[in-house]
Biopython code that builds the backbone (N, CA, C, O; Angstrom):
import numpy as np
from Bio.PDB.StructureBuilder import StructureBuilder

atoms = [
    (1, "UNK", "N", (7.531, 144.078, 62.937)),
    (1, "UNK", "CA", (6.006, 144.373, 62.757)),
    (1, "UNK", "C", (5.303, 144.156, 63.715)),
    (1, "UNK", "O", (5.272, 142.947, 63.940)),
    (2, "UNK", "N", (4.796, 144.651, 64.306)),
    (2, "UNK", "CA", (3.635, 143.758, 65.523)),
    (2, "UNK", "C", (2.587, 142.914, 64.971)),
    (2, "UNK", "O", (2.048, 143.014, 63.869)),
    (3, "UNK", "N", (2.402, 142.165, 65.792)),
    (3, "UNK", "CA", (1.188, 140.691, 66.014)),
    (3, "UNK", "C", (0.301, 141.358, 66.053)),
    (3, "UNK", "O", (-0.611, 141.023, 65.298)),
    (4, "UNK", "N", (0.143, 142.236, 66.651)),
    (4, "UNK", "CA", (-1.399, 142.256, 66.875)),
    (4, "UNK", "C", (-2.274, 142.548, 66.880)),
    (4, "UNK", "O", (-2.089, 143.756, 66.732)),
    (5, "UNK", "N", (-3.899, 142.349, 66.977)),
    (5, "UNK", "CA", (-4.994, 142.226, 66.037)),
    (5, "UNK", "C", (-5.456, 143.693, 65.903)),
    (5, "UNK", "O", (-5.304, 144.504, 66.816)),
    (6, "UNK", "N", (-6.154, 144.059, 64.455)),
    (6, "UNK", "CA", (-6.359, 145.062, 64.500)),
    (6, "UNK", "C", (-7.525, 145.401, 64.782)),
    (6, "UNK", "O", (-8.413, 144.552, 64.704)),
    (7, "UNK", "N", (-7.866, 146.921, 65.240)),
    (7, "UNK", "CA", (-8.635, 147.008, 65.904)),
    (7, "UNK", "C", (-9.690, 147.817, 65.217)),
    (7, "UNK", "O", (-10.681, 147.838, 65.947)),
    (8, "UNK", "N", (-9.941, 148.678, 63.808)),
    (8, "UNK", "CA", (-10.421, 149.177, 63.392)),
    (8, "UNK", "C", (-10.415, 148.212, 62.057)),
    (8, "UNK", "O", (-9.978, 147.066, 62.169)),
    (9, "UNK", "N", (-10.814, 148.600, 61.033)),
    (9, "UNK", "CA", (-11.434, 148.109, 59.514)),
    (9, "UNK", "C", (-10.452, 149.051, 58.657)),
    (9, "UNK", "O", (-10.516, 150.279, 58.601)),
    (10, "UNK", "N", (-9.415, 148.112, 57.919)),
    (10, "UNK", "CA", (-8.887, 148.925, 57.115)),
    (10, "UNK", "C", (-9.962, 149.064, 56.110)),
    (10, "UNK", "O", (-11.130, 148.674, 56.083)),
    (11, "UNK", "N", (-8.989, 149.946, 55.036)),
    (11, "UNK", "CA", (-9.892, 150.710, 53.997)),
    (11, "UNK", "C", (-8.798, 150.714, 53.161)),
    (11, "UNK", "O", (-7.634, 150.651, 53.555)),
    (12, "UNK", "N", (-9.252, 150.806, 51.687)),
    (12, "UNK", "CA", (-8.427, 150.900, 50.535)),
    (12, "UNK", "C", (-8.949, 152.687, 50.436)),
    (12, "UNK", "O", (-10.087, 153.143, 50.548)),
    (13, "UNK", "N", (-7.395, 153.553, 50.141)),
    (13, "UNK", "CA", (-8.167, 154.541, 49.831)),
    (13, "UNK", "C", (-7.325, 155.325, 48.655)),
    (13, "UNK", "O", (-7.480, 156.511, 48.367)),
    (14, "UNK", "N", (-6.573, 154.584, 48.152)),
    (14, "UNK", "CA", (-6.047, 155.460, 47.166)),
    (14, "UNK", "C", (-4.886, 154.823, 46.567)),
    (14, "UNK", "O", (-4.137, 154.192, 47.312)),
    (15, "UNK", "N", (-4.565, 154.923, 44.990)),
    (15, "UNK", "CA", (-3.130, 154.631, 44.549)),
    (15, "UNK", "C", (-2.415, 155.360, 44.041)),
    (15, "UNK", "O", (-2.828, 156.415, 43.559)),
    (16, "UNK", "N", (-1.178, 155.009, 44.007)),
    (16, "UNK", "CA", (-0.400, 156.230, 43.517)),
    (16, "UNK", "C", (0.713, 155.576, 42.389)),
    (16, "UNK", "O", (0.769, 154.360, 42.569)),
    (17, "UNK", "N", (1.460, 155.945, 41.470)),
    (17, "UNK", "CA", (2.401, 156.077, 40.463)),
    (17, "UNK", "C", (3.507, 156.473, 41.083)),
    (17, "UNK", "O", (3.746, 157.680, 41.109)),
    (18, "UNK", "N", (4.239, 155.719, 41.591)),
    (18, "UNK", "CA", (5.483, 156.608, 42.105)),
    (18, "UNK", "C", (6.871, 155.826, 41.217)),
    (18, "UNK", "O", (6.986, 154.610, 41.063)),
    (19, "UNK", "N", (7.837, 156.879, 40.710)),
    (19, "UNK", "CA", (8.618, 157.241, 39.778)),
    (19, "UNK", "C", (9.677, 155.551, 39.990)),
    (19, "UNK", "O", (9.781, 154.999, 41.085)),
    (20, "UNK", "N", (10.021, 155.270, 39.318)),
    (20, "UNK", "CA", (10.767, 153.447, 39.604)),
    (20, "UNK", "C", (10.260, 152.827, 40.786)),
    (20, "UNK", "O", (11.010, 152.168, 41.506)),
    (21, "UNK", "N", (9.041, 152.985, 41.047)),
    (21, "UNK", "CA", (8.416, 151.774, 42.147)),
    (21, "UNK", "C", (7.335, 150.993, 41.183)),
    (21, "UNK", "O", (7.288, 149.766, 41.102)),
    (22, "UNK", "N", (6.415, 151.953, 40.418)),
    (22, "UNK", "CA", (5.123, 152.241, 39.363)),
    (22, "UNK", "C", (4.074, 151.832, 40.947)),
    (22, "UNK", "O", (4.224, 152.236, 42.100)),
    (23, "UNK", "N", (3.291, 151.119, 40.498)),
    (23, "UNK", "CA", (1.831, 151.365, 41.357)),
    (23, "UNK", "C", (1.635, 150.568, 43.176)),
    (23, "UNK", "O", (1.649, 149.395, 43.550)),
    (24, "UNK", "N", (1.470, 151.841, 43.896)),
    (24, "UNK", "CA", (0.833, 151.541, 45.287)),
    (24, "UNK", "C", (0.439, 152.037, 45.899)),
    (24, "UNK", "O", (0.567, 153.259, 45.970)),
    (25, "UNK", "N", (-0.407, 151.175, 46.836)),
    (25, "UNK", "CA", (-1.778, 151.061, 46.990)),
    (25, "UNK", "C", (-1.890, 151.868, 48.796)),
    (25, "UNK", "O", (-1.715, 151.286, 49.867)),
    (26, "UNK", "N", (-2.168, 153.053, 48.609)),
    (26, "UNK", "CA", (-2.786, 153.380, 50.349)),
    (26, "UNK", "C", (-3.871, 152.306, 50.688)),
    (26, "UNK", "O", (-4.754, 151.772, 50.016)),
    (27, "UNK", "N", (-3.495, 152.201, 51.894)),
    (27, "UNK", "CA", (-4.346, 151.158, 52.445)),
    (27, "UNK", "C", (-4.057, 152.547, 54.614)),
    (27, "UNK", "O", (-3.072, 153.211, 54.938)),
    (28, "UNK", "N", (-5.431, 152.341, 55.415)),
    (28, "UNK", "CA", (-5.610, 152.841, 56.280)),
    (28, "UNK", "C", (-6.710, 152.677, 56.900)),
    (28, "UNK", "O", (-7.906, 152.901, 56.711)),
    (29, "UNK", "N", (-5.684, 151.997, 58.113)),
    (29, "UNK", "CA", (-6.736, 151.518, 59.050)),
    (29, "UNK", "C", (-6.316, 152.683, 61.336)),
    (29, "UNK", "O", (-5.567, 152.781, 62.308)),
    (30, "UNK", "N", (-7.527, 153.123, 60.704)),
    (30, "UNK", "CA", (-7.912, 154.560, 61.745)),
    (30, "UNK", "C", (-6.690, 155.627, 61.550)),
    (30, "UNK", "O", (-6.516, 156.055, 60.409)),
    (31, "UNK", "N", (-5.982, 156.002, 62.417)),
    (31, "UNK", "CA", (-5.011, 156.886, 61.954)),
    (31, "UNK", "C", (-3.597, 156.475, 61.180)),
    (31, "UNK", "O", (-2.851, 157.326, 60.697)),
    (32, "UNK", "N", (-3.359, 155.150, 61.137)),
    (32, "UNK", "CA", (-2.101, 154.544, 60.414)),
    (32, "UNK", "C", (-2.630, 154.776, 58.845)),
    (32, "UNK", "O", (-3.746, 155.208, 58.555)),
    (33, "UNK", "N", (-1.542, 154.379, 57.858)),
    (33, "UNK", "CA", (-1.327, 154.954, 57.301)),
    (33, "UNK", "C", (-0.258, 154.153, 56.842)),
    (33, "UNK", "O", (0.811, 154.274, 57.439)),
    (34, "UNK", "N", (-0.389, 152.794, 55.229)),
    (34, "UNK", "CA", (0.587, 153.037, 54.854)),
    (34, "UNK", "C", (0.487, 152.290, 53.624)),
    (34, "UNK", "O", (-0.478, 151.533, 53.523)),
    (35, "UNK", "N", (1.559, 152.387, 52.378)),
    (35, "UNK", "CA", (1.482, 151.829, 51.290)),
    (35, "UNK", "C", (2.052, 150.592, 50.888)),
    (35, "UNK", "O", (3.006, 150.343, 51.625)),
    (36, "UNK", "N", (1.916, 149.921, 50.234)),
    (36, "UNK", "CA", (2.208, 148.899, 49.818)),
    (36, "UNK", "C", (1.703, 148.550, 48.188)),
    (36, "UNK", "O", (0.644, 148.837, 47.632)),
    (37, "UNK", "N", (3.239, 147.611, 47.530)),
    (37, "UNK", "CA", (3.636, 147.333, 46.298)),
    (37, "UNK", "C", (2.559, 146.117, 45.781)),
    (37, "UNK", "O", (1.872, 145.444, 46.548)),
    (38, "UNK", "N", (2.570, 146.038, 44.804)),
    (38, "UNK", "CA", (1.795, 144.502, 44.359)),
    (38, "UNK", "C", (2.497, 143.178, 44.856)),
    (38, "UNK", "O", (1.852, 142.136, 44.973)),
    (39, "UNK", "N", (3.967, 143.268, 45.169)),
    (39, "UNK", "CA", (4.250, 142.128, 45.592)),
    (39, "UNK", "C", (3.959, 142.222, 47.713)),
    (39, "UNK", "O", (3.580, 141.303, 48.440)),
    (40, "UNK", "N", (4.222, 143.262, 48.000)),
    (40, "UNK", "CA", (3.554, 143.196, 49.444)),
    (40, "UNK", "C", (2.155, 142.822, 49.809)),
    (40, "UNK", "O", (1.944, 142.272, 50.890)),
    (41, "UNK", "N", (1.164, 143.093, 48.955)),
    (41, "UNK", "CA", (0.033, 143.116, 49.032)),
    (41, "UNK", "C", (-0.033, 141.633, 48.675)),
    (41, "UNK", "O", (-0.961, 140.897, 48.343)),
    (42, "UNK", "N", (0.468, 141.564, 48.745)),
    (42, "UNK", "CA", (-0.066, 139.682, 47.986)),
    (42, "UNK", "C", (0.454, 138.499, 49.523)),
    (42, "UNK", "O", (-0.252, 137.721, 50.164)),
    (43, "UNK", "N", (2.132, 138.876, 49.685)),
    (43, "UNK", "CA", (2.674, 138.048, 50.872)),
    (43, "UNK", "C", (1.392, 138.480, 51.646)),
    (43, "UNK", "O", (0.641, 137.575, 52.012)),
    (44, "UNK", "N", (1.078, 139.727, 51.923)),
    (44, "UNK", "CA", (0.047, 140.089, 53.276)),
    (44, "UNK", "C", (-1.218, 139.639, 53.224)),
    (44, "UNK", "O", (-1.953, 139.475, 54.198)),
    (45, "UNK", "N", (-1.539, 139.392, 51.845)),
    (45, "UNK", "CA", (-3.049, 138.836, 51.755)),
    (45, "UNK", "C", (-3.422, 137.328, 52.000)),
    (45, "UNK", "O", (-4.471, 136.787, 52.348)),
    (46, "UNK", "N", (-1.438, 136.570, 51.506)),
    (46, "UNK", "CA", (-1.395, 135.004, 52.084)),
    (46, "UNK", "C", (-1.218, 135.103, 53.477)),
    (46, "UNK", "O", (-1.940, 134.284, 54.046)),
    (47, "UNK", "N", (-0.455, 135.873, 54.356)),
    (47, "UNK", "CA", (-0.465, 135.998, 55.210)),
    (47, "UNK", "C", (-1.938, 135.723, 56.506)),
    (47, "UNK", "O", (-2.349, 134.934, 57.357)),
    (48, "UNK", "N", (-2.225, 136.966, 55.869)),
    (48, "UNK", "CA", (-4.071, 136.991, 56.875)),
    (48, "UNK", "C", (-4.694, 135.706, 56.489)),
    (48, "UNK", "O", (-5.359, 135.100, 57.329)),
    (49, "UNK", "N", (-4.532, 135.214, 55.238)),
    (49, "UNK", "CA", (-5.436, 134.049, 55.112)),
    (49, "UNK", "C", (-5.141, 133.163, 55.850)),
    (49, "UNK", "O", (-6.048, 132.375, 56.117)),
    (50, "UNK", "N", (-3.744, 132.924, 56.489)),
    (50, "UNK", "CA", (-3.364, 131.720, 56.667)),
    (50, "UNK", "C", (-4.375, 132.297, 58.294)),
    (50, "UNK", "O", (-5.379, 131.682, 58.654)),
    (51, "UNK", "N", (-3.969, 133.224, 58.864)),
    (51, "UNK", "CA", (-4.620, 133.629, 60.401)),
    (51, "UNK", "C", (-5.591, 133.313, 60.552)),
    (51, "UNK", "O", (-5.942, 132.858, 61.641)),
    (52, "UNK", "N", (-6.553, 133.449, 59.344)),
    (52, "UNK", "CA", (-7.910, 134.564, 59.361)),
    (52, "UNK", "C", (-8.192, 135.664, 59.381)),
    (52, "UNK", "O", (-9.313, 136.154, 59.519)),
    (53, "UNK", "N", (-7.276, 136.133, 59.253)),
    (53, "UNK", "CA", (-7.547, 138.057, 59.255)),
    (53, "UNK", "C", (-8.518, 138.817, 58.360)),
    (53, "UNK", "O", (-9.280, 138.102, 57.709)),
    (54, "UNK", "N", (-8.593, 139.688, 58.260)),
    (54, "UNK", "CA", (-9.745, 140.339, 57.521)),
    (54, "UNK", "C", (-8.454, 141.160, 56.290)),
    (54, "UNK", "O", (-7.536, 141.947, 56.519)),
    (55, "UNK", "N", (-8.995, 140.455, 54.850)),
    (55, "UNK", "CA", (-8.214, 141.009, 53.589)),
    (55, "UNK", "C", (-8.397, 141.936, 52.958)),
    (55, "UNK", "O", (-7.670, 142.701, 52.324)),
    (56, "UNK", "N", (-10.139, 141.807, 53.274)),
    (56, "UNK", "CA", (-11.084, 142.813, 52.399)),
    (56, "UNK", "C", (-10.353, 143.827, 51.144)),
    (56, "UNK", "O", (-10.168, 143.762, 49.928)),
    (57, "UNK", "N", (-10.093, 144.731, 52.212)),
    (57, "UNK", "CA", (-9.306, 146.310, 51.873)),
    (57, "UNK", "C", (-7.687, 145.973, 51.152)),
    (57, "UNK", "O", (-7.197, 146.959, 50.601)),
    (58, "UNK", "N", (-7.207, 145.247, 51.130)),
    (58, "UNK", "CA", (-6.066, 144.514, 50.644)),
    (58, "UNK", "C", (-6.129, 144.076, 49.547)),
    (58, "UNK", "O", (-5.203, 144.488, 48.847)),
    (59, "UNK", "N", (-7.014, 143.209, 48.896)),
    (59, "UNK", "CA", (-7.589, 142.164, 48.043)),
    (59, "UNK", "C", (-8.429, 143.694, 47.256)),
    (59, "UNK", "O", (-7.909, 143.667, 46.140)),
    (60, "UNK", "N", (-9.155, 144.625, 47.256)),
    (60, "UNK", "CA", (-9.302, 145.453, 46.666)),
    (60, "UNK", "C", (-8.705, 146.517, 46.139)),
    (60, "UNK", "O", (-9.178, 147.326, 45.341)),
    (61, "UNK", "N", (-7.021, 146.463, 46.901)),
    (61, "UNK", "CA", (-6.263, 147.008, 46.410)),
    (61, "UNK", "C", (-5.289, 146.679, 45.462)),
    (61, "UNK", "O", (-4.597, 147.475, 44.829)),
    (62, "UNK", "N", (-5.269, 144.853, 45.371)),
    (62, "UNK", "CA", (-4.457, 144.700, 44.705)),
    (62, "UNK", "C", (-5.087, 144.580, 43.268)),
    (62, "UNK", "O", (-4.566, 144.830, 42.181)),
    (63, "UNK", "N", (-6.348, 144.130, 43.560)),
    (63, "UNK", "CA", (-7.087, 144.253, 41.832)),
    (63, "UNK", "C", (-7.053, 145.653, 41.140)),
    (63, "UNK", "O", (-7.293, 145.658, 39.932)),
    (64, "UNK", "N", (-6.828, 146.646, 41.654)),
    (64, "UNK", "CA", (-6.886, 148.311, 41.511)),
    (64, "UNK", "C", (-5.045, 147.875, 40.685)),
    (64, "UNK", "O", (-4.791, 148.108, 39.503)),
    (65, "UNK", "N", (-4.530, 147.549, 41.196)),
    (65, "UNK", "CA", (-3.523, 147.700, 40.964)),
    (65, "UNK", "C", (-3.464, 146.839, 39.391)),
    (65, "UNK", "O", (-3.259, 147.404, 38.317)),
    (66, "UNK", "N", (-3.716, 145.238, 39.587)),
    (66, "UNK", "CA", (-3.788, 144.712, 38.434)),
    (66, "UNK", "C", (-4.612, 145.050, 37.266)),
    (66, "UNK", "O", (-4.368, 144.693, 36.113)),
    (67, "UNK", "N", (-5.573, 145.742, 37.639)),
    (67, "UNK", "CA", (-6.503, 146.209, 36.246)),
    (67, "UNK", "C", (-5.505, 147.348, 35.792)),
    (67, "UNK", "O", (-5.306, 147.389, 34.578)),
    (68, "UNK", "N", (-4.855, 148.267, 36.560)),
    (68, "UNK", "CA", (-3.846, 149.244, 36.295)),
    (68, "UNK", "C", (-3.166, 149.055, 35.578)),
    (68, "UNK", "O", (-3.047, 149.815, 34.617)),
    (69, "UNK", "N", (-2.332, 147.830, 35.746)),
    (69, "UNK", "CA", (-0.601, 146.837, 35.170)),
    (69, "UNK", "C", (-1.639, 146.647, 33.724)),
    (69, "UNK", "O", (-1.256, 147.312, 32.761)),
    (70, "UNK", "N", (-2.683, 145.949, 33.544)),
    (70, "UNK", "CA", (-3.329, 145.364, 32.081)),
    (70, "UNK", "C", (-3.498, 146.585, 31.237)),
    (70, "UNK", "O", (-3.017, 146.772, 30.119)),
    (71, "UNK", "N", (-4.411, 147.555, 32.084)),
    (71, "UNK", "CA", (-4.528, 148.940, 31.245)),
    (71, "UNK", "C", (-3.073, 149.319, 30.300)),
    (71, "UNK", "O", (-2.865, 149.411, 29.090)),
    (72, "UNK", "N", (-2.036, 149.512, 31.788)),
    (72, "UNK", "CA", (-0.587, 150.331, 30.463)),
    (72, "UNK", "C", (-0.307, 149.370, 30.119)),
    (72, "UNK", "O", (0.610, 149.669, 29.354)),
    (73, "UNK", "N", (-0.433, 147.836, 30.068)),
    (73, "UNK", "CA", (0.230, 147.209, 28.957)),
    (73, "UNK", "C", (-0.365, 147.608, 27.603)),
    (73, "UNK", "O", (0.119, 148.241, 26.664)),
    (74, "UNK", "N", (-1.918, 146.877, 27.850)),
    (74, "UNK", "CA", (-2.353, 147.386, 25.923)),
    (74, "UNK", "C", (-2.256, 148.394, 25.491)),
    (74, "UNK", "O", (-2.462, 148.529, 24.285)),
    (75, "UNK", "N", (-1.832, 149.733, 26.454)),
    (75, "UNK", "CA", (-1.841, 151.294, 26.102)),
    (75, "UNK", "C", (-0.375, 151.720, 25.782)),
    (75, "UNK", "O", (-0.039, 152.800, 25.295)),
    (76, "UNK", "N", (0.344, 150.806, 26.098)),
    (76, "UNK", "CA", (1.807, 150.813, 26.795)),
    (76, "UNK", "C", (2.047, 152.589, 27.751)),
    (76, "UNK", "O", (2.379, 153.654, 27.231)),
    (77, "UNK", "N", (1.895, 152.459, 28.458)),
    (77, "UNK", "CA", (2.013, 153.236, 29.495)),
    (77, "UNK", "C", (3.668, 153.062, 30.456)),
    (77, "UNK", "O", (3.878, 153.753, 31.453)),
]
sb = StructureBuilder()
sb.init_structure("model")
sb.init_model(0)
sb.init_chain("A")
sb.init_seg("    ")
for serial, (resi, resn, name, xyz) in enumerate(atoms, 1):
    if name == "N":
        sb.init_residue(resn, " ", resi, " ")
    sb.init_atom(name, np.array(xyz, "f"), 0.0, 1.0, " ", f" {name:<3s}", serial, name[0])
structure = sb.get_structure()
């Protein structure tokens, strides 16, 4: 993975429930699009906090995954 600084603001663009994977978040940075699961988001947020980089979009995505996970537990999805 490259260590170059981000050139455009990242945006959280959606959540997908993939069979066998659970919820994954789509994060866009310009034309680059990546999918992250809960663990991947948590890891990247910690790394970004250490380096002082922006993690707002990642945090928003993690919050949405957590909310959907809680709702799923309540209604047994």
